[in-house]
C-alpha positions in Angstrom: 92.5 -11.7 -4.8 95.2 -14.1 -6.1 96.1 -15.5 -2.6 92.6 -16.4 -2.5 90.9 -19.6 -4.4 90.2 -19.5 -7.8 87.1 -17.9 -8.6 87.1 -17.9 -12.1 83.9 -19.8 -12.5 83.5 -19.5 -16.1 87.2 -19.9 -17.6 86.7 -20.5 -21.3 87.8 -16.7 -22.1 90.8 -17.0 -19.6 91.8 -20.6 -20.7 95.7 -20.4 -21.5 95.5 -22.7 -24.6 96.0 -21.3 -27.8 92.2 -22.5 -28.8 91.1 -19.4 -26.9 93.5 -16.6 -28.7 90.5 -15.5 -30.6 88.8 -14.5 -27.5 91.7 -12.6 -25.8 92.4 -11.1 -29.3 89.1 -9.2 -29.2 89.4 -8.5 -25.7 92.6 -7.0 -25.7 90.9 -4.6 -28.5 89.1 -3.0 -25.5 91.8 -2.8 -23.0 92.3 -6.2 -21.6 95.9 -7.0 -21.4 97.8 -10.4 -19.8 97.0 -9.6 -16.3 93.4 -8.9 -16.9 93.0 -12.5 -18.1 93.9 -13.9 -14.7 91.1 -12.2 -13.0 87.3 -12.5 -13.1 84.9 -10.5 -15.7 82.6 -8.7 -13.8 79.6 -7.2 -15.8 78.5 -3.6 -14.4 75.3 -2.8 -16.2 73.2 0.4 -15.6 69.6 1.8 -16.9 71.4 5.0 -17.8 69.9 7.2 -20.1 69.1 11.1 -20.6 65.4 10.6 -20.8 64.8 10.8 -17.3 66.3 12.3 -14.0 65.8 8.9 -12.5 68.6 7.6 -14.8 70.3 10.8 -16.1 73.3 10.3 -13.2 73.9 6.3 -13.5 76.5 6.6 -15.8 78.5 8.5 -13.4 77.5 6.0 -10.6 78.6 3.0 -12.4 82.2 4.4 -12.4 82.4 4.0 -8.8 80.9 0.3 -9.1 83.7 -0.7 -11.5 86.4 1.3 -9.0 85.2 -1.4 -6.3 85.4 -4.3 -8.7 89.1 -3.0 -9.5 89.9 -3.0 -6.0 88.3 -6.1 -5.0 90.5 -7.7 -7.7 88.2 -8.2 -10.5 87.9 -6.8 -14.2 85.0 -4.4 -14.6 83.2 -4.3 -18.0 80.6 -1.9 -18.4 77.5 -1.9 -20.6 73.9 -0.3 -20.5 70.1 -1.5 -21.2 67.2 0.5 -21.7 64.7 2.5 -19.6 61.3 4.1 -20.2 60.4 7.5 -18.2 57.3 6.5 -16.7 56.0 10.0 -15.7 56.9 11.5 -19.1 55.2 8.6 -21.0 52.2 9.0 -18.5 49.0 9.6 -20.4 50.5 9.2 -23.7 50.6 6.0 -26.0 54.2 5.6 -25.2 52.9 4.5 -21.4 52.1 0.9 -23.3 55.7 0.6 -23.3 56.4 0.8 -19.9 55.6 -2.7 -18.3 56.9 -4.2 -21.4 60.3 -2.6 -20.7 60.6 -4.4 -17.4 60.8 -7.8 -19.5 63.0 -6.2 -22.1 65.6 -5.1 -19.4 65.7 -8.3 -17.8 66.2 -10.3 -21.1 68.7 -7.7 -22.5 70.7 -8.2 -19.2 70.5 -11.8 -19.4 71.3 -11.9 -22.8 74.6 -9.7 -22.1 75.8 -11.7 -19.1 75.2 -15.0 -20.3 76.4 -14.3 -24.0 79.6 -12.6 -22.7 79.9 -15.1 -19.8 80.4 -12.6 -17.1 81.5 -14.1 -13.7 79.3 -11.8 -12.1 77.7 -8.8 -12.6 76.2 -5.4 -10.9 73.2 -3.8 -12.1 72.5 -0.4 -11.5 68.8 1.0 -11.8 66.7 4.2 -11.3 63.0 4.2 -12.9 60.4 2.1 -12.1 60.7 -0.9 -13.9 64.7 -0.7 -13.7 64.5 -2.4 -10.4 62.3 -5.8 -11.1 64.1 -5.9 -14.3 67.4 -6.0 -13.2 66.2 -8.4 -9.8 64.6 -10.5 -12.8 67.8 -10.8 -14.7 69.6 -11.6 -11.4 67.3 -14.7 -10.7 67.4 -15.8 -14.4 71.2 -15.7 -14.8 71.7 -17.2 -11.2 75.2 -15.9 -10.9 76.6 -13.8 -8.2 75.3 -10.4 -8.4 74.3 -7.0 -6.6 71.9 -4.7 -7.1 71.9 -1.1 -6.7 69.5 1.8 -6.7 70.0 4.8 -8.2 68.2 6.8 -5.4 65.5 9.1 -4.8 65.3 12.6 -6.0 65.2 15.5 -3.4 62.2 16.9 -2.9 61.1 20.3 -4.8 60.2 23.2 -2.8 57.4 25.3 -3.4 55.1 28.1 -1.2 57.6 26.6 1.5 56.2 23.2 1.2 57.9 20.0 -0.2 56.6 19.0 -3.5 57.1 16.1 -6.4 56.2 15.2 -9.8 52.7 13.7 -8.1 52.2 17.6 -7.2 52.2 18.5 -10.7 50.1 15.7 -12.1 47.5 16.8 -9.4 48.0 20.6 -10.2 46.6 19.9 -13.5 43.3 18.7 -11.7 43.3 21.8 -9.7 43.9 24.1 -12.6 41.3 22.1 -14.8 38.9 22.5 -11.8 39.5 26.8 -11.8 41.4 26.2 -8.1 44.9 27.6 -9.6 45.9 29.4 -12.9 48.2 28.8 -15.5 51.1 31.0 -13.8 50.7 28.9 -10.4 50.6 25.4 -12.5 53.7 26.6 -14.3 55.5 27.6 -10.8 54.7 23.9 -9.6 55.9 22.7 -12.7 59.4 24.2 -12.4 59.7 23.2 -8.9 58.5 19.7 -8.9 61.9 18.0 -10.2 65.1 19.4 -9.0 67.4 17.2 -10.2 68.6 13.4 -10.7 67.0 10.5 -8.8 63.7 8.9 -9.1 60.4 10.3 -7.9 60.5 11.2 -4.1 57.4 9.7 -2.3 56.7 5.9 -1.7 56.0 5.3 -5.0 56.8 2.4 -7.5 61.0 3.0 -7.7 61.3 3.6 -3.8 58.9 0.6 -3.4 60.8 -1.9 -5.3 64.2 -0.7 -4.2 63.0 -0.9 -0.3 61.7 -4.4 -1.5 64.8 -5.3 -3.0 66.9 -4.6 0.0 64.7 -6.2 2.2 65.1 -9.4 0.5 68.9 -9.1 0.5 69.7 -8.4 -3.1 71.1 -4.8 -2.3 73.4 -3.8 0.4 72.1 -2.2 3.4 71.2 1.2 2.9 70.8 1.2 -1.1 67.3 1.7 -1.1 67.3 4.8 1.2 70.5 6.8 0.1 69.1 9.7 -2.0 70.8 9.9 -5.8 72.9 13.2 -5.2 75.0 12.1 -2.0 78.6 10.6 -0.9 76.5 8.1 0.6 75.1 6.7 -3.0 78.5 6.9 -4.2 80.1 4.8 -1.5 77.3 2.6 -1.9 77.8 1.9 -5.5 81.6 1.5 -5.0 81.2 -0.8 -2.1 78.5 -3.0 -4.4 81.6 -3.4 -6.8 83.5 -4.6 -4.0 80.8 -7.1 -2.6 80.2 -9.0 -5.6 83.7 -10.4 -5.5 82.8 -11.5 -2.2 79.9 -13.5 -3.4 81.9 -14.9 -6.2 84.5 -16.0 -3.9 82.1 -17.4 -1.5 80.1 -19.1 -4.2 76.7 -17.3 -3.0 74.2 -17.2 -5.9 70.9 -15.3 -5.9 68.6 -18.2 -5.5 70.8 -18.7 -2.1 69.3 -15.4 -1.2 66.0 -15.3 -3.0 63.7 -17.7 -0.8 60.4 -17.8 0.2 61.2 -16.1 3.5 63.1 -13.2 1.5 60.1 -12.7 -0.1 57.9 -12.3 3.0 60.5 -9.9 4.3 59.9 -7.9 1.2 56.3 -8.1 1.4 56.1 -6.9 5.2 58.5 -3.8 4.4 56.5 -2.9 1.2 53.5 -2.9 3.4 54.8 -1.3 6.5 56.0 1.5 4.3 52.7 1.7 2.3 54.0 0.8 -1.2 53.0 0.7 -4.5 50.3 -1.6 -5.9 52.9 -2.4 -8.8 54.9 -4.3 -5.8 52.5 -7.2 -6.2 53.0 -7.4 -9.8 56.7 -7.1 -9.7 57.3 -9.7 -6.7 54.9 -12.2 -8.3 57.4 -11.7 -11.6 60.7 -12.1 -9.4 59.2 -15.1 -7.4 58.6 -16.7 -10.7 62.4 -16.0 -12.3 63.8 -17.2 -8.8 61.5 -20.3 -8.7 60.1 -19.4 -5.4 56.2 -20.2 -4.8 54.3 -17.0 -4.4 50.6 -16.1 -5.2 48.4 -13.2 -5.5 46.7 -14.5 -2.5 49.6 -14.4 -0.4 49.5 -10.6 -0.1 46.3 -10.8 1.9 47.6 -12.9 4.4 50.4 -10.5 5.1 48.0 -7.6 4.6 46.0 -8.7 7.5 49.0 -8.6 10.3 51.5 -5.9 8.9 50.6 -2.2 10.0 51.1 0.7 7.8 53.7 2.8 9.5 55.0 5.3 7.2 53.7 8.7 6.6 55.0 9.0 3.1 53.6 10.5 0.2 51.2 9.9 -2.2 48.9 9.6 1.1 51.4 11.2 3.7 53.5 14.2 4.2 56.9 13.3 3.8 59.4 12.0 1.1 61.9 9.4 1.0 64.7 11.6 1.6 62.8 12.5 4.9 62.8 8.6 5.5 66.7 8.5 4.8 67.2 11.2 7.5 65.7 9.4 10.2 67.1 5.8 9.5 66.3 4.7 6.4 64.9 1.2 5.2 67.2 -0.4 7.4 66.0 1.4 10.4 62.5 0.2 9.7 63.7 -3.2 9.0 65.6 -2.9 12.8 62.3 -2.0 14.1 59.9 -4.8 12.2 62.5 -7.2 13.3 62.8 -6.5 16.8 59.2 -6.6 17.0 59.0 -9.9 15.2 57.9 -9.2 11.8 60.9 -9.9 10.0 63.1 -13.3 9.1 66.4 -12.7 10.4 68.1 -15.7 9.1 67.9 -15.0 5.4 71.1 -14.6 3.6 72.1 -11.3 1.9 74.6 -10.1 -0.6 76.7 -8.8 2.2 77.4 -12.5 2.7 75.9 -12.3 6.1 72.1 -12.5 7.3 69.5 -10.1 7.8 70.0 -10.3 11.5 73.8 -9.8 11.5 73.4 -6.9 9.0 71.0 -5.2 11.4 72.9 -5.7 14.1 75.4 -2.7 12.9 72.1 -0.7 12.3 71.2 2.2 14.6 67.3 2.7 15.8 65.0 5.2 13.8 65.9 8.6 15.4 63.6 9.5 18.5 60.9 11.9 17.8 60.6 11.4 14.4 57.1 11.1 13.2 57.9 9.6 9.5 57.5 6.1 10.7 54.8 5.8 13.4 55.0 3.1 16.0 53.3 -0.3 15.8 51.1 1.2 18.8 50.0 3.9 16.6 50.1 3.0 13.1 48.7 5.2 10.4 46.7 2.1 9.6 46.3 -1.3 12.0 46.4 -3.4 8.7 48.1 -3.1 5.3 47.3 -0.6 2.9 47.5 -3.1 -0.5 44.4 -5.3 -0.7 43.8 -7.9 -3.3 39.9 -7.9 -3.9 37.8 -10.5 -5.6 34.4 -11.0 -6.7 32.6 -11.8 -10.0 34.2 -8.4 -11.5 37.7 -9.9 -10.8 37.7 -13.6 -10.4 41.4 -14.0 -10.1 41.7 -10.8 -8.2 42.3 -7.0 -8.3 44.9 -4.7 -6.2 43.8 -1.6 -4.3 45.7 0.6 -2.4 43.9 2.3 0.5 46.5 4.3 2.2 44.6 7.2 3.2 41.1 6.4 2.1 38.8 6.6 4.5 35.9 5.1 2.7 35.7 1.4 3.4 32.8 0.6 1.3 31.8 2.0 -1.9 28.4 1.3 -4.1 28.1 3.0 -6.9 26.8 3.5 -10.6 29.4 2.3 -13.2 30.9 4.5 -16.2 32.6 2.4 -18.4 35.1 3.6 -21.0 37.4 1.3 -23.2 40.1 4.0 -23.3 42.0 6.3 -20.6 41.4 9.2 -22.8 37.8 8.7 -23.0 37.5 8.6 -19.3 39.8 11.8 -19.0 37.5 14.0 -21.2 34.7 12.8 -19.4 36.1 13.8 -16.1 37.3 17.3 -17.5 34.0 17.9 -18.9 32.3 17.2 -15.3 30.3 14.1 -16.4 31.7 12.2 -13.5 30.1 12.8 -10.4 30.2 12.1 -6.8 29.2 8.4 -6.3 30.4 7.2 -9.9 32.6 4.1 -10.3 34.6 5.0 -13.3 35.9 1.8 -15.2 39.0 1.9 -17.7 39.0 -1.5 -19.7 41.0 -3.0 -22.3 44.1 -1.6 -20.6 45.4 -4.8 -19.5 48.7 -6.6 -20.1 47.1 -7.9 -23.5 44.4 -5.4 -24.2 46.6 -2.2 -23.7 49.0 -3.8 -25.0 51.4 -2.9 -22.2 49.1 -2.5 -18.9 49.7 1.5 -19.0 49.4 3.5 -15.6 46.4 5.7 -15.0 48.3 8.3 -13.0 46.9 11.3 -15.4 43.7 10.3 -15.0 43.4 9.3 -11.3 45.6 12.5 -10.4 42.6 14.6 -12.4 40.2 13.1 -10.3 42.3 13.6 -7.0 42.8 17.4 -8.3 39.1 18.0 -8.7 38.5 17.0 -5.2 36.6 13.7 -6.0 39.4 11.3 -4.6 36.9 9.9 -1.8 34.1 10.4 -3.8 34.6 8.7 -7.1 35.9 5.3 -7.6 38.4 4.5 -10.7 38.8 0.8 -11.6 40.5 -0.7 -14.5 42.5 -3.9 -15.9 45.4 -1.8 -16.1 47.8 -0.3 -13.5 48.3 2.7 -11.3 51.4 4.5 -10.4 53.0 4.2 -7.0 52.2 7.8 -6.9 48.5 7.2 -7.2 46.1 7.5 -4.3 42.5 7.7 -3.7 39.6 5.1 -4.0 41.5 3.2 -6.9 41.5 -0.6 -7.9 43.9 -2.0 -10.7 45.1 -5.2 -12.3 41.8 -6.6 -12.4 41.8 -10.0 -13.7 40.9 -11.7 -16.1 41.3 -8.5 -18.2 38.7 -7.6 -20.5 41.0 -8.4 -23.5 40.9 -12.2 -22.2 37.0 -12.2 -22.1 37.1 -11.1 -18.4 33.9 -10.3 -16.7 35.5 -6.3 -16.8 34.7 -6.5 -20.8 30.7 -7.5 -19.7 30.0 -4.7 -17.1 28.1 -2.1 -18.5 27.3 1.8 -17.8 24.6 1.9 -15.2 25.5 -1.5 -13.4 26.2 -1.3 -9.9 29.8 -1.9 -8.6 30.7 -2.8 -5.0 33.9 -2.1 -3.4 34.6 -3.2 0.0 37.7 -3.2 2.0 36.4 -5.2 4.7 35.1 -8.1 2.7 38.0 -7.7 0.3 34.9 -7.5 -2.6 35.0 -6.4 -6.2 31.6 -7.1 -7.9 28.7 -6.0 -9.7 24.8 -6.6 -9.4 24.3 -8.8 -12.4 23.2 -12.3 -12.4 25.6 -15.2 -13.9 22.7 -15.7 -16.3 22.9 -12.0 -17.5 26.7 -12.3 -17.5 26.7 -15.5 -19.7 24.1 -13.9 -21.9 26.1 -10.8 -22.6 29.3 -13.1 -23.1 27.4 -14.5 -26.1 27.3 -11.0 -27.5 30.8 -10.2 -26.5 33.1 -9.4 -29.6 36.7 -8.7 -28.6 38.7 -6.1 -30.5 41.5 -7.6 -32.2 44.8 -8.6 -30.5 47.6 -6.3 -31.3 50.2 -8.3 -33.5 52.9 -5.8 -34.6 56.5 -5.2 -33.1 57.2 -5.1 -29.5 53.7 -4.7 -28.4 52.4 -7.2 -30.7 54.9 -9.9 -29.3 54.1 -8.7 -25.7 50.2 -9.3 -26.5 50.4 -12.7 -27.4 52.8 -14.0 -24.8 52.2 -11.8 -21.3 50.6 -13.6 -18.5 47.5 -12.6 -16.5 48.8 -9.6 -14.1 47.6 -12.3 -11.5 50.2 -14.0 -12.3 52.8 -11.0 -12.6 52.4 -10.2 -16.0 55.3 -12.1 -17.1 56.6 -13.2 -20.5 57.7 -17.0 -19.7 54.7 -18.3 -17.9 54.3 -21.7 -20.0 52.9 -24.6 -19.3 55.7 -26.9 -19.7 53.6 -30.3 -19.8 52.2 -28.6 -23.3 55.4 -28.2 -25.0 56.5 -30.6 -27.9 58.1 -33.7 -26.6 56.5 -34.0 -23.2 54.2 -36.7 -22.4 
């Protein structure tokens, strides 16, 4: 590195003048020496925690990143940030902290990186909000950076079949329905999560890892390499080296995060049948990167990108199976050769997408994890943005595996998820119903909690195709069935979802992209006059979040301001 050009882009700590002696003195106390001060200082941040299998191994992986940084001529400095275990928080008050954790992760990384004046950094994430949190931080700091995914969990095995965490959630519904007994549920519970790694289907963690790789912020293969493999260890090591290459070549995140890069990410998410949360997170990352992207853009791609992956929750395979047949890079190569991917986008390798894909093998012959374009699982994408008088700003449906094209049914309205769960368990929800859970949006939750417990209960009771579930909250990437989330404006903002009443007739239509209820504008306005909103949460983390978070249709971001309204602006 010393023979190459000077890449110490934030050199105040490395300055040889006497004024910098106090800075150097403190760094000597943590292991720096005279030689260290001549090298770039590289942050290595992970979301390590012992709270979840998604993240329990990340501290070990970080050591490989540090080795890569050192080998490439930098000085690695490790630090950590938080994570919330979505699967553990699901169905509890803790779930309200999951989405806010995305922005806390982003803010904490930005604070450390900028406060310590790191020259560049490697970010390693494992659970759902880690990936977008790290990506937002990378965009906001805009210094050379590489994201590494901690990797997917291996599938559990039960009765000769692969299972995962969602199998356990759905097992609760089967147990409640009397289809399995306590002992069988316990066996499913014990087999569902066999070790480290993020949930194994095409759920939010794997979705966002694939999206980030597709947009060029990860090294090729990072999304697909399972958590406990030599490939993952090498992946992290190479990321440590790659970030020095970016620093030398002066390649910054906003050089990579272009509009075309986001289009690549959307294409890959749709082809793989990714989580509804991808829309929320990609909007937030685009905002941080100052790329124009709206919720309506997703329907443009939904109409032309087929769903190809037979992955859980609606398919039969897990993400490790995708790794075995060629991974995300194999899918990207296939899509690129068919004209779906922009090949000229820059990536963290310092090369373009097309140049990276030139070295990639084709998907294995004879596999059926990824279906051909001529015979897709679905001719268009499985994520649809719906609009209508129930969601004027939009709502998001994931329809992979859903045969019902149009559902018209009577609303059963609940102001909490728990009330809806109790009604389902008491068999008060029947075929044809439209269950609506409101006041659980970004502000109303606060925190926009996911409804995997409720959706899994409905599926487990055999009602996944017969009962629609709507909310201004979110769904886990593990959710499947007739579900619609992210209804905006949310109830807490006085959206029409706050005005719907039990007994109203709701229409959900995939083909017309409609989400409406059969109430006239005059009746809606009459109900609005009588509407009394609950008080906004005003204490602690959730209180801060409730007061500053944007609509889900904007990505539920916490720095969405109309700058023309700020003091001092004309």
